[in-house]
C-alpha positions in Angstrom: -2.8 27.7 52.0 0.0 25.3 51.1 -2.2 23.5 48.5 -3.2 26.8 47.0 0.4 27.9 46.7 1.4 24.6 45.1 -1.4 24.7 42.5 -0.7 28.4 41.8 3.0 27.6 41.2 2.1 24.7 38.9 -0.2 27.0 36.9 2.5 29.6 36.7 5.0 27.0 35.4 2.4 25.8 32.8 1.8 29.4 31.6 5.5 30.0 31.4 5.9 26.9 29.3 3.2 28.1 26.9 4.8 31.5 26.6 8.2 30.0 26.0 6.9 27.8 23.2 5.4 30.8 21.6 8.7 32.7 22.0 10.8 30.0 20.5 8.4 29.4 17.6 10.5 29.2 14.4 10.7 32.3 12.3 10.9 32.6 8.6 14.4 33.7 7.4 15.4 35.0 4.1 16.2 32.2 1.6 19.1 32.6 -0.8 19.3 31.2 -4.3 21.9 28.7 -5.5 23.0 25.5 -3.9 22.1 26.6 -0.4 18.5 27.3 -1.5 18.4 23.9 -3.2 19.5 22.2 0.0 16.9 24.0 2.0 14.3 23.0 -0.6 15.3 19.4 -0.2 15.0 19.7 3.6 11.5 21.3 3.1 10.3 18.4 0.9 11.9 15.8 3.1 10.4 16.9 6.4 7.1 18.1 4.9 7.3 21.3 7.0 10.7 22.9 6.6 13.2 23.7 9.2 14.3 27.1 10.4 17.9 28.2 9.9 19.9 29.0 13.0 21.4 32.0 11.3 18.3 33.2 9.6 15.6 33.1 12.2 15.1 35.5 15.1 16.7 34.1 18.2 15.7 35.4 21.7 18.1 35.9 24.5 16.1 33.4 26.6 16.6 30.7 24.0 20.4 31.3 24.0 20.5 31.1 27.8 18.7 27.8 27.9 20.8 26.4 25.2 24.1 27.5 26.9 22.9 25.9 30.1 22.1 22.6 28.3 25.4 22.7 26.5 27.4 23.1 29.8 25.6 20.0 31.2 26.0 17.9 28.0 29.0 15.9 26.9 31.2 17.0 23.9 29.8 16.3 20.5 26.2 16.5 21.6 25.2 18.6 18.7 26.3 16.1 16.1 24.6 13.2 18.1 21.4 15.2 18.2 21.5 15.8 14.4 21.9 12.1 13.8 18.9 11.4 16.0 16.9 14.1 14.2 17.8 12.5 10.9 16.6 9.1 12.1 13.4 10.7 13.4 12.8 12.3 10.0 13.8 15.8 11.0 10.5 17.0 12.4 9.5 20.3 11.0 10.9 23.3 12.9 13.4 21.3 14.9 17.2 21.6 15.0 19.9 20.6 17.6 19.9 24.2 18.8 16.2 24.3 19.5 16.3 20.9 21.1 19.1 22.0 23.4 17.0 25.1 24.3 14.1 23.0 25.4 16.4 20.7 27.3 17.6 23.7 29.3 14.0 24.9 29.8 13.0 21.4 30.9 15.7 21.4 33.5 14.7 24.8 34.9 11.0 24.0 34.9 11.5 20.6 36.4 13.6 22.1 39.2 10.9 24.7 39.8 8.2 22.0 40.1 10.5 20.1 42.5 10.8 23.2 44.7 7.0 23.6 44.8 6.6 20.0 45.9 9.4 20.5 48.4 7.1 23.1 50.2 4.7 20.2 51.0 7.5 17.7 51.9 10.6 19.6 53.0 12.4 16.4 53.9 12.4 15.2 50.3 13.9 18.3 48.9 17.3 16.8 48.1 15.6 14.2 46.0 12.7 16.1 44.4 14.6 19.1 43.0 17.3 17.1 41.1 14.9 14.3 40.2 12.3 16.6 38.6 15.1 18.7 37.0 16.8 15.6 35.4 13.4 14.4 34.2 12.7 17.7 32.5 16.2 17.7 31.0 15.9 14.3 29.4 12.2 14.4 28.3 13.1 15.9 24.8 15.7 13.1 24.3 13.1 10.4 25.1 10.5 11.9 22.8 12.9 12.2 20.0 14.2 8.7 20.5 10.7 7.2 20.5 9.8 9.0 17.3 13.0 7.9 15.6 12.4 4.3 16.8 8.9 4.2 15.4 10.1 5.7 12.1 12.9 3.1 11.7 10.4 0.3 12.4 8.2 1.7 9.7 11.1 1.8 7.3 12.0 -1.8 8.1 8.4 -2.9 7.6 7.9 -1.2 4.2 11.3 -2.0 2.7 10.3 -5.3 1.1 7.2 -3.8 -0.5 9.3 -0.9 -1.9 11.9 -3.3 -3.2 9.2 -5.3 -5.0 8.0 -2.1 -6.7 11.5 -1.3 -7.7 11.9 -4.7 -9.2 8.7 -4.4 -11.2 9.7 -0.9 -12.4 13.2 -1.8 -13.5 12.2 -5.0 -15.2 9.5 -3.1 -17.1 12.1 -1.0 -18.7 12.7 2.0 -16.5 16.2 3.0 -15.4 17.2 2.7 -11.8 17.1 6.4 -11.1 13.7 6.7 -12.9 12.4 3.8 -10.9 13.5 5.4 -7.6 11.8 8.6 -8.5 8.6 6.8 -9.6 8.4 4.7 -6.4 9.2 7.7 -4.2 6.4 9.7 -5.8 3.8 7.0 -5.8 4.2 5.6 -2.3 3.8 7.1 1.1 5.8 6.8 4.3 9.3 7.6 5.6 11.1 5.3 3.1 9.5 7.1 0.1 10.6 10.4 1.6 14.1 9.0 1.8 14.0 8.0 -1.8 12.7 11.4 -2.9 15.6 13.0 -1.0 18.1 10.7 -2.6 16.9 11.8 -6.1 16.9 15.4 -5.2 20.5 15.1 -3.9 21.5 13.5 -7.2 19.9 16.3 -9.1 22.0 19.0 -7.3 25.3 17.2 -8.0 25.8 14.3 -5.7 26.7 10.9 -7.2 24.1 8.2 -6.8 26.4 6.2 -4.6 27.0 9.1 -2.3 23.3 9.8 -2.0 22.5 6.2 -1.2 25.2 6.0 1.4 23.9 9.2 3.0 20.5 7.6 3.2 21.9 4.5 4.9 23.7 6.7 7.4 20.5 8.4 8.3 18.9 5.1 9.2 19.6 2.4 11.8 17.8 -0.4 9.9 20.3 -3.1 9.1 18.3 -4.3 6.0 18.4 -0.9 4.4 22.2 -0.7 4.9 22.6 -4.1 3.4 20.5 -3.1 0.4 22.5 0.1 -0.1 25.8 -1.8 0.2 24.6 -4.4 -2.4 23.6 -1.6 -4.8 26.9 0.2 -4.5 28.9 -3.0 -4.9 26.8 -4.0 -8.0 27.4 -0.6 -9.5 31.2 -0.9 -9.0 31.4 -4.5 -10.4 29.0 -3.9 -13.3 26.4 -6.4 -12.1 22.8 -5.8 -13.6 20.7 -3.8 -11.1 17.6 -5.8 -11.8 19.2 -9.0 -10.7 20.5 -7.5 -7.5 17.1 -5.9 -6.7 15.3 -9.2 -7.2 17.7 -11.0 -4.9 17.5 -8.3 -2.2 13.6 -8.2 -2.4 13.4 -12.0 -1.8 15.9 -11.7 1.1 14.0 -8.8 2.7 10.7 -10.7 2.5 12.3 -13.7 4.3 13.7 -11.4 7.0 10.4 -9.8 7.5 8.7 -13.2 8.0 11.4 -14.2 10.4 10.9 -11.1 12.5 7.2 -11.8 12.6 7.8 -15.3 13.7 10.3 -14.2 16.4 7.8 -11.7 17.8 5.1 -14.4 17.9 7.4 -16.7 19.8 8.3 -13.9 22.3 4.6 -13.2 22.9 4.1 -16.2 25.2 6.9 -15.1 27.4 5.8 -11.5 27.5 2.2 -12.3 28.4 3.3 -14.5 31.4 3.8 -11.6 33.8 0.3 -9.9 33.2 -1.4 -13.3 33.5 0.3 -14.2 36.7 0.0 -10.9 38.5 -3.4 -9.7 37.0 -5.5 -12.6 35.8 -4.7 -15.3 38.3 -5.5 -13.2 41.4 -8.9 -12.3 39.9 -9.6 -16.0 39.1 -8.6 -17.1 42.6 -10.8 -14.4 44.1 -13.8 -15.5 42.1 -13.3 -19.2 42.8 -12.2 -19.1 46.4 -13.9 -15.9 47.6 -17.4 -17.4 48.2 -15.9 -20.4 50.1 -13.7 -18.2 52.3 -16.7 -15.9 53.1 -18.8 -19.0 53.9 -16.1 -20.4 56.1 -15.6 -17.1 58.0 -19.4 -16.7 58.4 -19.7 -20.2 59.8 -16.8 -19.7 62.2 -18.4 -16.4 63.4 -21.8 -18.1 64.1 -20.2 -20.8 66.2 
């Protein structure tokens, strides 16, 4: 009876999660012309899917309640911090700080409900199960977003030297720097090419090149990219040829990538020690000493 009630409750929570996802699915709002429409077009191209506008899409009362619950439990400035994490994760299509807060509130409620169901089987652990499952559901969206952002920033750091080499070739072949950025962004794939395309689109709607490049560095946590942007802005201010700066930066980025690979290779011996000691050595000892121990025990039993 208790097991059936537990499984039934878990099934209800799962179905409720599916219904909530369908309820909170992003709607298509009316797009306006002008600068706002251009900015939305940039976001659409940048993410590959587009993002719903908080003021344009249909918002359910359930979504507002979950978001208000998450806001009450979050520190001040959480919306700005979430937007920064979304930028570093590439602004996944359909996501915004408001939707992320809504799912955080839903995760809290769903986790607490699962904790209550488990508490029926183990009443003594109720004070630990309910807040534990609730906290886990509350922070799951943050963990997923952090992991996606971390993978994306690692991808940017890995592809930056190759993109700089292409920029050097393009500039030295006669293209201007803006045309080289556009050519590399259109002919390559990955998060860094999407960032370059966004830089050029922001320049086309009125931003200066320095402002667009600084905005790109602020959307990233890769130190090499920030160093590259700082060198470009400084070269532009001092009148230094861009081609020379690009060549120097490309060589430096290749050296740093090789140093990171060597550092990871040196850490591998330390990281593999724990699996070897706790997983491989016991199996080896069992294979080598097991027959002798069995023979010894069998001989002792016969005597």
